[in-house]
C-alpha positions as CSV (number, residue, x, y, z in Angstrom):
1,X,47.2,15.8,-5.3
2,X,44.2,16.4,-3.2
3,X,42.8,19.3,-0.9
4,X,40.2,19.6,1.5
5,X,37.0,21.6,0.9
6,X,35.1,23.5,3.5
7,X,31.4,24.8,3.0
8,X,29.7,26.7,5.8
9,X,26.2,28.6,5.6
10,X,26.1,31.1,8.3
11,X,22.3,32.1,9.2
12,X,20.2,33.8,11.8
13,X,19.2,31.1,14.3
14,X,17.6,28.2,13.2
15,X,14.5,26.5,15.1
16,X,16.0,23.6,16.6
17,X,13.5,21.0,14.8
18,X,15.0,22.3,11.4
19,X,18.7,21.8,12.4
20,X,19.2,18.0,12.0
21,X,17.0,17.4,8.9
22,X,18.8,20.4,7.2
23,X,22.5,19.0,8.1
24,X,21.4,15.5,7.0
25,X,20.2,17.2,3.4
26,X,23.4,19.1,3.3
27,X,25.4,16.0,3.8
28,X,23.5,13.9,1.6
29,X,23.2,16.1,-1.3
30,X,26.8,17.0,-1.1
31,X,27.9,13.2,-1.6
32,X,25.7,13.0,-4.3
33,X,26.7,16.0,-6.1
34,X,30.5,14.9,-5.6
35,X,29.7,11.5,-7.0
36,X,27.8,12.8,-10.1
37,X,30.5,15.1,-10.7
38,X,32.9,12.4,-10.8
39,X,35.0,14.2,-8.2
40,X,36.9,11.7,-5.7
41,X,37.3,12.3,-2.3
42,X,38.1,10.2,0.9
43,X,35.2,11.3,3.4
44,X,32.6,13.9,4.4
45,X,31.9,15.1,7.7
46,X,29.1,17.4,8.6
47,X,28.7,19.9,11.1
48,X,25.8,22.1,12.7
49,X,24.6,24.7,15.2
50,X,21.5,26.9,15.7
51,X,23.6,29.4,13.5
52,X,25.5,27.2,10.9
53,X,25.5,24.2,8.6
54,X,29.0,22.8,7.3
55,X,30.6,20.2,5.5
56,X,34.0,19.4,5.6
57,X,35.0,16.9,2.8
58,X,38.7,15.3,2.9
59,X,41.2,14.8,0.0
60,X,39.3,16.1,-3.0
61,X,41.0,15.5,-6.0
62,X,42.1,18.6,-8.4
63,X,40.5,17.2,-11.3
64,X,37.4,15.5,-12.0
65,X,37.9,12.1,-13.3
66,X,37.8,11.6,-17.0
67,X,35.0,9.3,-18.8
68,X,35.4,7.0,-21.7
69,X,31.9,6.1,-23.0
70,X,30.1,4.5,-25.9
71,X,28.0,6.6,-28.1
72,X,25.6,5.0,-30.2
73,X,24.9,6.5,-33.8
74,X,22.5,5.5,-36.6
75,X,21.8,1.9,-37.5
76,X,24.3,0.1,-39.9
77,X,21.6,-0.2,-42.7
78,X,21.8,3.8,-42.6
79,X,25.5,4.1,-42.0
80,X,26.2,2.1,-44.7
81,X,25.6,2.5,-48.3
82,X,25.1,-0.6,-50.7
83,X,28.8,-0.8,-51.6
84,X,29.6,-1.1,-47.9
85,X,30.9,2.8,-47.8
86,X,29.9,5.3,-45.1
87,X,27.6,7.5,-45.9
88,X,26.9,11.2,-44.9
89,X,24.9,10.1,-41.8
90,X,27.9,8.2,-40.4
91,X,30.4,10.8,-41.4
92,X,28.2,13.5,-39.6
93,X,27.6,11.4,-36.5
94,X,31.4,10.7,-36.0
95,X,32.2,14.4,-36.7
96,X,29.8,15.6,-34.0
97,X,31.7,13.1,-31.6
98,X,35.2,14.8,-32.6
99,X,36.2,11.2,-34.2
100,X,36.2,9.9,-38.1
101,X,35.1,7.3,-39.7
102,X,38.0,5.0,-38.9
103,X,36.9,5.0,-35.2
104,X,33.3,3.0,-35.9
105,X,32.8,0.0,-34.8
106,X,29.3,-1.9,-34.6
107,X,27.1,-3.3,-31.9
108,X,23.8,-5.3,-31.9
109,X,21.2,-3.6,-30.0
110,X,17.9,-5.6,-29.5
111,X,18.3,-7.0,-32.8
112,X,19.5,-4.1,-34.8
113,X,23.2,-3.3,-35.9
114,X,24.3,0.3,-34.8
115,X,27.5,2.4,-35.5
116,X,29.3,3.0,-32.3
117,X,32.4,5.2,-31.3
118,X,34.1,5.5,-28.0
119,X,34.3,8.9,-26.7
120,X,36.3,10.6,-23.9
121,X,34.9,13.0,-21.5
122,X,38.3,14.6,-20.4
123,X,37.9,15.6,-16.6
124,X,37.5,19.4,-15.8
125,X,39.4,20.8,-12.7
126,X,37.9,20.8,-9.4
127,X,38.1,24.6,-9.0
128,X,36.3,25.3,-12.0
129,X,33.0,22.8,-10.8
130,X,33.2,23.9,-6.8
131,X,31.0,27.0,-7.5
132,X,28.1,24.9,-8.4
133,X,28.0,24.0,-4.7
134,X,25.7,27.5,-4.6
135,X,22.7,25.0,-6.2
136,X,23.4,22.6,-3.0
137,X,22.9,25.5,-0.6
138,X,19.6,26.8,-2.5
139,X,18.1,23.1,-2.9
140,X,18.1,22.6,1.1
141,X,14.1,22.3,2.0
142,X,12.4,23.4,5.1
143,X,9.2,22.9,6.6
144,X,8.7,26.8,6.8
145,X,10.7,29.5,4.7
146,X,11.0,33.2,4.8
147,X,12.0,36.0,2.6
148,X,14.4,38.9,3.8
149,X,15.3,42.3,2.1
150,X,15.2,42.0,-1.4
151,X,15.8,38.5,-2.0
152,X,14.1,35.9,-3.9
153,X,15.3,33.1,-2.2
154,X,12.9,31.5,0.3
155,X,14.9,30.0,3.3
156,X,14.5,29.2,7.0
157,X,16.2,32.0,8.1
158,X,18.7,34.9,6.4
159,X,21.9,33.8,5.3
160,X,24.7,35.9,6.7
161,X,27.9,34.7,5.8
162,X,29.3,31.9,3.6
163,X,32.6,30.5,4.1
164,X,34.1,28.4,1.0
165,X,37.5,26.9,0.8
166,X,39.4,24.5,-1.4
167,X,42.6,24.2,0.3
168,X,43.8,27.6,1.1
169,X,41.6,29.3,-1.8
170,X,38.3,30.8,-1.4
171,X,35.6,29.2,-3.7
172,X,33.9,31.9,-5.5
173,X,30.1,31.9,-5.7
174,X,27.2,34.1,-4.4
175,X,23.8,33.1,-2.6
176,X,20.8,35.5,-1.8
177,X,23.5,38.4,-2.2
178,X,26.2,36.9,0.4
179,X,29.8,36.4,-1.1
180,X,32.1,33.6,-0.2
181,X,35.0,34.1,2.1
182,X,37.3,32.5,4.5
183,X,35.7,34.1,7.3
184,X,33.4,32.4,9.9
185,X,32.3,33.7,13.1
186,X,31.8,32.5,16.8
187,X,29.5,32.7,19.7
188,X,27.1,35.5,19.3
189,X,28.3,37.2,22.8
190,X,31.3,35.4,23.8
191,X,33.2,35.1,20.1
192,X,34.0,37.1,17.2
193,X,35.0,36.7,13.4
194,X,38.0,34.5,12.8
195,X,40.3,33.9,9.3
196,X,40.5,30.3,8.0
197,X,43.6,29.5,6.6
198,X,42.7,26.0,6.1
199,X,39.6,23.8,5.8
200,X,40.7,21.5,8.8
201,X,41.1,24.5,11.1
202,X,37.7,24.9,10.7
203,X,36.5,22.8,13.9
204,X,39.1,24.1,16.3
205,X,38.8,27.4,15.0
206,X,35.1,27.6,16.3
207,X,36.1,26.1,19.4
208,X,38.4,28.8,20.3
209,X,35.5,31.4,19.8
210,X,33.0,29.0,21.8
211,X,31.3,27.1,19.4
212,X,31.2,23.6,19.4
213,X,30.3,22.7,15.9
214,X,30.1,18.8,16.2
215,X,26.7,18.4,17.3
216,X,27.7,15.0,18.7
217,X,30.2,16.6,20.8
218,X,27.8,19.3,22.0
219,X,25.2,16.6,22.6
220,X,27.8,14.9,24.8
221,X,28.6,17.7,26.7
222,X,25.3,18.0,27.9
223,X,24.8,14.4,28.7
224,X,28.2,14.6,30.8
225,X,26.9,17.6,32.5
226,X,23.6,15.9,33.3
227,X,25.3,12.9,35.0
228,X,27.4,15.2,36.8
229,X,24.6,17.0,38.3
230,X,22.9,13.7,39.3
231,X,26.1,12.7,41.1
232,X,26.7,16.3,42.8
233,X,23.0,16.4,43.9
234,X,21.8,12.8,44.4
235,X,18.8,13.0,42.1
236,X,17.6,11.6,39.0
237,X,17.2,13.0,35.6
238,X,14.7,11.1,33.5
239,X,16.2,10.2,30.0
240,X,14.4,12.4,27.3
241,X,16.3,12.0,24.1
242,X,14.0,14.2,22.3
243,X,14.5,16.9,24.9
244,X,18.4,16.5,24.8
245,X,18.3,16.6,21.3
246,X,16.2,19.8,21.1
247,X,18.7,21.6,23.7
248,X,21.7,20.3,21.7
249,X,20.2,22.4,18.5
250,X,19.7,25.6,21.0
251,X,22.9,26.0,21.9
252,X,26.5,26.6,20.6
253,X,28.4,26.3,23.9
254,X,26.6,24.1,26.6
255,X,27.1,24.6,30.0
256,X,25.0,22.5,32.4
257,X,23.3,24.4,35.9
258,X,20.6,23.3,38.2
259,X,18.2,25.5,40.0
260,X,15.1,25.0,42.1
261,X,11.4,26.2,42.9
262,X,9.4,26.4,46.0
263,X,8.2,23.0,47.1
264,X,4.6,24.3,47.5
265,X,4.2,24.1,43.6
266,X,4.5,20.2,43.9
267,X,0.9,20.3,44.8
268,X,0.1,20.6,41.3
269,X,-0.2,17.6,38.8
270,X,3.2,16.7,37.8
271,X,2.5,16.9,34.2
272,X,1.8,20.4,34.7
273,X,5.1,20.9,36.2
274,X,6.9,18.7,34.0
275,X,5.3,20.9,30.9
276,X,5.8,24.1,32.1
277,X,9.7,23.1,32.8
278,X,10.2,21.1,29.4
279,X,7.9,23.0,26.7
280,X,8.5,26.4,27.9
281,X,12.1,26.6,29.2
282,X,13.4,23.4,28.0
283,X,14.5,22.6,31.6
284,X,15.1,18.9,32.6
285,X,12.7,17.8,35.4
286,X,14.4,16.0,38.5
287,X,13.0,13.1,40.5
288,X,14.2,11.4,43.4
289,X,15.3,7.7,43.0
290,X,11.8,6.6,43.9
291,X,10.3,8.5,40.8
292,X,8.8,11.3,42.6
293,X,8.9,14.7,41.3
294,X,11.5,17.0,43.1
295,X,11.6,21.0,43.4
296,X,14.7,21.0,41.1
297,X,15.5,21.7,37.3
298,X,18.4,21.5,35.1
299,X,18.8,23.8,32.5
300,X,21.6,24.5,29.6
301,X,23.3,27.6,29.0
302,X,24.3,28.8,25.6
303,X,27.5,30.0,27.0
304,X,30.6,29.6,29.6
305,X,30.1,29.4,33.3
306,X,30.8,33.0,33.8
307,X,28.3,34.5,36.5
308,X,26.5,31.0,36.6
309,X,24.9,32.0,39.7
310,X,23.2,34.9,38.3
311,X,21.9,33.1,35.3
312,X,20.6,30.5,37.9
313,X,18.7,33.0,39.6
314,X,17.2,34.4,36.5
315,X,16.1,31.0,35.2
316,X,14.6,30.4,38.5
317,X,12.6,33.9,38.8
318,X,11.3,32.8,35.4
319,X,10.1,29.2,36.1
320,X,8.6,30.8,39.3
321,X,6.2,33.2,37.1
322,X,5.5,30.1,34.9
323,X,4.3,27.7,37.9
324,X,2.6,30.7,39.5
325,X,0.6,31.2,36.4
326,X,-0.2,27.3,36.1
327,X,-1.2,27.1,39.7
328,X,-3.6,30.4,38.9
329,X,-5.1,28.5,36.0
330,X,-5.4,25.2,37.8
331,X,-7.4,26.4,40.7
332,X,-9.4,28.7,38.6
333,X,-10.4,26.0,36.4
334,X,-11.7,23.8,39.3
335,X,-14.1,26.5,40.2
336,X,-16.3,25.5,37.2
337,X,-18.0,21.9,36.6
338,X,-17.5,19.9,33.2
339,X,-20.9,21.0,32.2
340,X,-19.6,24.7,32.1
341,X,-16.8,23.7,29.7
342,X,-19.1,21.9,27.4
343,X,-21.4,24.7,27.1
344,X,-18.4,26.7,25.8
345,X,-17.4,24.3,23.3
346,X,-20.8,25.2,21.4
347,X,-19.0,28.5,20.4
348,X,-15.5,27.4,19.2
349,X,-15.3,26.4,15.6
350,X,-14.0,23.7,14.8
351,X,-13.8,24.1,11.1
352,X,-15.9,26.7,8.8
353,X,-18.2,24.1,7.0
354,X,-18.0,21.4,9.7
355,X,-19.4,23.8,12.7
356,X,-18.4,24.0,16.0
357,X,-16.6,21.4,18.4
358,X,-19.9,21.1,20.4
359,X,-21.2,19.8,17.2
360,X,-18.0,17.4,16.7
361,X,-18.4,16.1,19.8
362,X,-22.1,15.2,18.9
363,X,-21.2,13.3,16.0
364,X,-18.4,11.5,17.9
365,X,-20.9,10.4,20.3
366,X,-23.2,9.0,17.9
367,X,-20.3,7.1,16.2
368,X,-19.0,5.7,19.3
369,X,-22.3,4.7,20.2
370,X,-22.7,2.5,17.2
371,X,-19.1,1.2,17.3
372,X,-19.8,0.2,21.0
373,X,-22.7,-2.2,19.9
374,X,-20.8,-3.8,16.9
375,X,-17.7,-4.5,19.4
376,X,-20.5,-5.9,22.1
377,X,-18.9,-4.4,24.8
378,X,-20.5,-5.1,28.0
379,X,-22.7,-2.3,29.9
380,X,-20.3,-1.1,32.2
381,X,-17.6,-0.5,29.5
382,X,-20.1,0.9,27.1
383,X,-21.5,3.3,29.7
384,X,-17.9,4.7,30.3
385,X,-17.0,4.8,26.7
386,X,-19.9,7.0,25.9
387,X,-19.7,9.3,28.7
388,X,-15.9,9.7,27.5
389,X,-17.2,10.4,24.0
390,X,-19.2,13.3,25.4
391,X,-16.6,15.0,27.7
392,X,-13.7,14.0,25.4
393,X,-13.1,17.7,24.4
394,X,-14.3,19.6,27.8
395,X,-10.8,20.6,28.5
396,X,-10.0,22.5,25.6
397,X,-11.8,25.8,26.8
398,X,-9.7,25.4,30.4
399,X,-7.4,28.1,31.3
400,X,-4.5,25.4,31.4
401,X,-4.9,24.0,28.0
402,X,-5.3,27.6,26.5
403,X,-1.8,28.3,28.2
404,X,-0.1,24.3,27.5
405,X,-1.9,23.5,24.5
406,X,0.1,19.8,24.3
407,X,-1.7,18.9,27.6
408,X,-5.3,18.4,25.8
409,X,-6.5,15.3,27.1
410,X,-3.8,15.0,30.2
411,X,-5.6,17.7,31.9
412,X,-8.9,16.4,30.7
413,X,-8.1,13.3,32.8
414,X,-7.1,15.2,35.7
415,X,-10.1,17.4,35.8
416,X,-12.5,14.5,35.2
417,X,-11.1,12.6,38.0
418,X,-11.3,15.6,40.1
419,X,-15.0,16.3,39.1
420,X,-15.9,12.8,40.2
421,X,-15.6,10.9,36.9
422,X,-15.0,7.2,36.8
423,X,-11.3,6.1,36.0
424,X,-12.3,4.6,33.1
425,X,-13.9,7.5,31.5
426,X,-11.2,9.8,32.7
427,X,-8.8,7.7,30.9
428,X,-10.3,7.7,27.8
429,X,-10.7,11.4,27.6
430,X,-6.8,11.7,27.8
431,X,-6.3,8.3,25.7
432,X,-8.9,9.7,22.9
433,X,-5.8,11.9,21.3
434,X,-3.7,9.2,20.8
435,X,-1.4,8.5,19.1
436,X,-0.1,12.0,18.7
437,X,2.6,11.1,16.3
438,X,2.5,8.2,13.6
439,X,4.4,6.3,15.5
440,X,3.3,7.2,18.7
441,X,1.7,5.0,21.7
442,X,-1.6,3.9,21.1
443,X,-4.8,3.9,23.6
444,X,-4.3,1.2,26.6
445,X,-8.0,0.9,27.2
446,X,-11.0,-0.3,25.1
447,X,-12.9,2.8,26.0
448,X,-9.9,4.9,24.9
449,X,-9.4,3.0,21.7
450,X,-12.9,3.5,20.9
451,X,-13.5,7.1,21.4
452,X,-10.2,7.9,19.6
453,X,-11.4,5.7,16.2
454,X,-14.8,7.7,16.4
455,X,-13.3,11.1,17.0
456,X,-10.3,10.7,14.3
457,X,-13.0,9.2,11.8
458,X,-15.3,12.3,12.1
459,X,-11.9,14.5,11.5
460,X,-10.9,12.6,8.5
461,X,-14.2,12.2,6.8
462,X,-15.5,15.8,7.8
463,X,-12.6,17.4,6.1
464,X,-12.1,15.6,3.0
465,X,-16.0,16.1,2.7
466,X,-15.3,19.7,2.9
467,X,-12.4,19.6,0.4
468,X,-9.6,19.6,2.6
469,X,-7.7,16.8,1.0
470,X,-4.0,16.6,2.3
471,X,-1.7,17.0,-0.9
472,X,2.4,17.0,-0.8
473,X,3.4,17.9,2.6
474,X,0.4,19.9,3.3
475,X,-1.9,18.2,6.0
476,X,-2.9,21.1,8.5
477,X,-5.4,19.0,10.1
478,X,-2.9,15.8,10.4
479,X,-5.4,13.7,8.6
480,X,-2.5,10.9,7.6
481,X,-1.5,10.9,11.0
482,X,-5.1,10.2,12.2
483,X,-6.0,7.7,9.7
484,X,-2.7,5.6,10.4
485,X,-3.9,5.8,14.1
486,X,-7.4,4.6,13.4
487,X,-5.9,1.5,11.2
488,X,-3.0,0.8,13.8
489,X,-6.0,0.8,16.7
490,X,-8.0,-1.6,14.6
491,X,-5.0,-4.0,14.0
492,X,-3.8,-3.8,17.5
493,X,-7.2,-4.6,19.3
494,X,-8.1,-7.3,16.4
495,X,-11.5,-5.8,16.1
496,X,-14.0,-7.4,13.4
497,X,-15.0,-4.3,11.9
498,X,-14.6,-3.4,8.3
499,X,-13.0,0.0,7.7
500,X,-15.6,0.6,5.0
501,X,-18.6,0.5,7.5
502,X,-16.7,2.9,9.8
503,X,-16.5,5.2,7.0
504,X,-20.1,5.0,6.2
505,X,-21.2,5.4,9.7
506,X,-18.8,8.7,9.6
507,X,-20.3,9.7,6.4
508,X,-23.9,9.3,7.9
509,X,-23.0,12.1,10.1
510,X,-22.3,14.8,7.3
511,X,-25.4,13.7,5.2
512,X,-26.5,17.3,4.8
513,X,-23.0,18.4,4.0
514,X,-22.8,17.8,0.3
515,X,-26.2,17.9,-1.3
516,X,-25.0,16.9,-4.9
517,X,-25.1,13.3,-5.1
518,X,-21.9,13.4,-7.5
519,X,-19.8,15.6,-4.8
520,X,-21.0,12.7,-2.1
521,X,-19.8,10.1,-4.6
522,X,-16.7,11.9,-5.0
523,X,-15.8,12.4,-1.5
524,X,-16.5,8.7,-0.8
525,X,-14.1,7.8,-3.5
526,X,-11.3,10.2,-2.1
527,X,-11.9,9.1,1.7
528,X,-11.5,5.4,0.4
529,X,-8.5,6.2,-1.9
530,X,-6.9,8.1,1.1
531,X,-7.5,5.2,3.7
532,X,-6.2,2.7,1.0
533,X,-2.7,4.8,0.8
534,X,-2.5,4.4,4.3
535,X,-2.9,1.1,4.7
536,X,-0.5,0.2,1.7
537,X,1.9,2.7,3.7
538,X,1.6,0.5,7.1
539,X,1.9,-2.8,4.9
540,X,5.0,-1.6,3.1
541,X,6.2,-0.7,6.9
542,X,5.7,-4.1,7.7
543,X,8.1,-5.6,4.6
544,X,4.9,-6.4,2.5
545,X,5.7,-6.4,-1.3
546,X,3.5,-4.0,-3.3
547,X,2.2,-6.5,-5.4
548,X,0.9,-8.5,-2.7
549,X,-0.7,-5.3,-1.3
550,X,-2.4,-4.8,-4.6
551,X,-3.7,-8.4,-4.2
552,X,-5.3,-8.2,-0.8
553,X,-6.8,-4.8,-1.3
554,X,-8.8,-6.2,-4.3
555,X,-12.0,-5.8,-2.6
556,X,-11.1,-2.8,-0.4
557,X,-9.5,-2.9,3.3
558,X,-12.3,-4.7,5.2
559,X,-11.0,-6.1,8.5
560,X,-7.7,-4.7,8.9
561,X,-6.1,-7.3,11.2
562,X,-7.4,-10.0,8.6
563,X,-6.1,-8.1,5.6
564,X,-2.9,-7.9,7.3
565,X,-3.0,-11.7,8.1
566,X,-3.9,-12.3,4.7
567,X,-1.0,-9.9,3.4
568,X,1.9,-11.5,5.7
569,X,0.6,-15.2,4.7
570,X,0.9,-14.3,0.8
571,X,3.8,-12.9,1.1
572,X,5.3,-15.9,2.7
573,X,3.9,-18.4,0.0
574,X,5.3,-16.4,-2.8
575,X,8.7,-17.6,-1.9
576,X,7.4,-21.0,-1.0
577,X,8.1,-23.4,-4.2
578,X,5.9,-25.9,-2.4
579,X,3.1,-23.5,-3.1
580,X,3.9,-23.3,-7.0
581,X,1.4,-25.9,-7.9
582,X,-1.6,-24.1,-5.9
583,X,-0.6,-20.4,-7.4
584,X,-0.4,-22.1,-11.0
585,X,-3.9,-23.7,-10.6
586,X,-5.7,-20.7,-9.0
587,X,-4.0,-18.2,-11.3
588,X,-5.2,-20.3,-14.5
589,X,-8.6,-20.4,-13.1
590,X,-8.8,-16.5,-12.8
591,X,-7.5,-15.8,-16.0
592,X,-10.1,-17.9,-17.7
593,X,-13.0,-16.9,-15.7
594,X,-12.2,-13.4,-16.7
595,X,-13.6,-14.2,-20.2
596,X,-17.5,-14.8,-18.8
597,X,-19.7,-13.1,-16.3
598,X,-21.7,-16.7,-16.1
599,X,-22.5,-18.1,-12.7
600,X,-25.0,-20.9,-13.2
601,X,-23.7,-24.4,-13.5
602,X,-25.5,-27.3,-14.3
603,X,-24.5,-31.1,-13.4
604,X,-26.2,-32.2,-16.5
605,X,-23.7,-30.5,-18.8
606,X,-20.9,-32.0,-17.3
607,X,-19.0,-34.5,-19.6
608,X,-16.1,-35.9,-17.9
609,X,-15.4,-37.1,-14.2
610,X,-12.6,-34.5,-13.7
611,X,-15.2,-31.8,-14.1
612,X,-17.8,-33.5,-11.8
613,X,-15.1,-34.0,-9.2
614,X,-13.9,-30.3,-9.5
615,X,-17.4,-29.2,-9.1
616,X,-17.9,-31.6,-6.0
617,X,-14.7,-30.3,-4.4
618,X,-15.4,-26.6,-5.1
619,X,-19.0,-27.1,-3.2
620,X,-17.1,-28.7,0.0
621,X,-14.3,-25.9,-0.2
622,X,-16.7,-23.0,-0.3
623,X,-18.5,-23.8,2.6
624,X,-15.2,-24.5,4.7
625,X,-13.6,-21.6,3.2
626,X,-16.2,-19.4,4.3
627,X,-16.4,-20.7,7.7
628,X,-12.6,-19.8,7.8
629,X,-13.2,-16.7,6.1
630,X,-15.7,-15.8,8.7
631,X,-13.5,-16.8,11.6
632,X,-10.7,-14.4,10.0
633,X,-8.2,-17.3,9.8
634,X,-5.9,-16.2,6.6
635,X,-3.7,-19.4,6.9
636,X,-7.0,-22.0,6.8
637,X,-8.9,-20.0,4.3
638,X,-6.1,-19.9,2.0
639,X,-5.4,-23.7,2.8
640,X,-9.0,-24.2,1.7
641,X,-8.4,-22.7,-1.7
642,X,-5.5,-25.0,-1.9
643,X,-7.5,-28.0,-1.8
644,X,-8.8,-27.1,-5.2
645,X,-5.5,-27.2,-6.7
646,X,-5.4,-31.1,-7.6
647,X,-8.9,-30.9,-9.1
648,X,-8.0,-27.8,-11.2
649,X,-4.9,-29.3,-12.4
650,X,-7.0,-32.6,-13.6
651,X,-9.8,-30.6,-15.0
652,X,-7.4,-28.8,-17.2
653,X,-5.4,-32.1,-18.4
654,X,-8.6,-33.7,-19.3
655,X,-11.0,-30.8,-20.5
656,X,-10.8,-28.1,-23.2
657,X,-12.8,-25.1,-21.6
658,X,-13.2,-23.3,-24.9
659,X,-14.9,-26.1,-26.7
660,X,-17.1,-25.1,-29.8
661,X,-19.9,-26.8,-27.9
662,X,-21.7,-23.7,-26.7
663,X,-23.5,-25.5,-23.6
664,X,-20.5,-27.2,-22.7
665,X,-18.3,-24.0,-23.1
666,X,-20.4,-21.9,-20.9
667,X,-21.0,-24.6,-18.1
668,X,-17.1,-24.7,-17.8
669,X,-16.6,-21.2,-17.8
670,X,-19.4,-20.6,-15.3
671,X,-17.6,-23.5,-12.9
672,X,-14.5,-21.6,-13.1
673,X,-16.2,-18.1,-12.7
674,X,-17.8,-19.7,-9.2
675,X,-14.2,-20.7,-8.1
676,X,-12.7,-17.3,-9.2
677,X,-15.5,-15.5,-6.9
678,X,-14.1,-17.6,-3.9
679,X,-10.5,-16.9,-4.9
680,X,-10.8,-13.0,-5.4
681,X,-12.7,-12.9,-2.0
682,X,-9.6,-13.8,-0.5
683,X,-7.2,-11.9,-3.0
684,X,-6.4,-11.2,-6.7
685,X,-3.4,-13.9,-6.9
686,X,-3.2,-12.6,-10.5
687,X,-1.4,-9.6,-9.2
688,X,1.1,-11.4,-7.3
689,X,4.7,-11.6,-9.0
690,X,5.4,-15.0,-8.1
691,X,9.2,-15.4,-7.2
692,X,9.0,-19.3,-8.0
693,X,8.6,-18.5,-11.8
694,X,12.0,-16.5,-12.2
């Protein structure tokens, strides 16, 4: 016999950004708990709205699966005496397992014989286990939590009801002072309390109370409403999955409506209009078929279509006030020159230990200046980049950015163009914020990429030097995202600049922050380790194996695109049987070279032709390798090392390295150590688990 199970957590309205993750956690944790508890079922369906998280589990067995397992007792030599009789140890072991010595059998485990008994664990009735579900509810994690009343539980929002059914029976438990029941609650204004008599009634019962519990169904209702609006009005609504998903998690019963605003507001920059609609009101902007913004918007009401015209007029009034403010801010901002806002930056604190944003801009400009020289930018590009660095933050004190924070950079570009700045400079002001997410868009111009790196390096090095090291999920300055952005930009633009030189350049701007040399050294180690973790993360995303990553990071990060190329090359070769002789030769050299630090090689000390041949090959390979290495040709550089393979094998076949003759032994070790230095320059090949060995 089986029964369905329903668990619903009723809450105060959750922030939209919390809903999907919380639903996924509930679904995943439920499945894991059922499997770990040996409770058979056929499927789990999850539900979510701003006011509820729920799971419906189909065909749950009424009894936990019984389990038979082997229990290992003491070693046989302890369990039996010299005459072959069972000892007290054996008798005590079996008694503790509810067995007798007659149930004993033996098994060898890693060369030792142990006594074993089979123990059957009888499954418990499922209704006795289901109250443990309270632990799943309390284990759900949110980015921000709160406490309420006298409760000790920290949760995103207060829990108001819990519906929990096993068939028709209520599953008894309590969370945060709320006891389970068979009641659920519909739409806050259109619905009411309803009683559930069976779990499979849940979805329809809520729909009768104006709640669409299935988020996919709710999302589709909104998408269909948007398409209908497009067809009826002849305009186009740009696809925006992020906004669609957010709106879906803001409503329980969606109804799409169309509103309008005065055409005069179209004189504002389109980014300002779109942000006013999307970020503040969660409206969908509307375009013509040619891509021009139109004086309409599409919204989603949390309710039915009753008195929808009144709702439309109310939303139009709210948007009109928003756009009126935006126009005022825009016009007021234009009355002041860029220098006016740059002067304001001198009074805005960036971070207590790191000075003002004005101070930050000065540091960014110095880093940018040096980076443009390293990259050999032409005079025009260098001039545009330096100007962009100097004004990159000027829009932060503007009225517009103060009102619409996420327009930082975008407004900077618009205002810079209005002030007569060059297109490349203005574009770099916008792009220096990129990427705004770990997987976000990167700067498309060299000018923007350079200032972006300079700005992010300053933030990362400054914050870590000031003791603001990210820990766990805490990263208030988004240092992880910014470091990822630096590394991605360096790789995308294929820039021949080492990460270590960039860090040193940024650290020079903070030479007075930590006077203590030990503190400076500690900060440097933390910064390098921080970037090492970030590049490791990126390489893993590119399907590079951990041992290969460890190998290529032997000498630090260096030039990011070259590091990535070496990692991809070794990742391929570790599975290539034809590379086996090369790998064996090079790794054997590394293993023996670890026995010495000698580097001076004497031709006079050679005793065999194979020694001489290996040395001559090494000298040739060394020059060719360095040429390929300087050109960052990962495949060619490894190929040059591969040329040492046959001479190395021949050397080991005809020479005893650890001979008793000290002069000969030291000379051979020195030769191998020179070759090892060359290999380590590429990667620590001994760190790689070469697949062809298994």
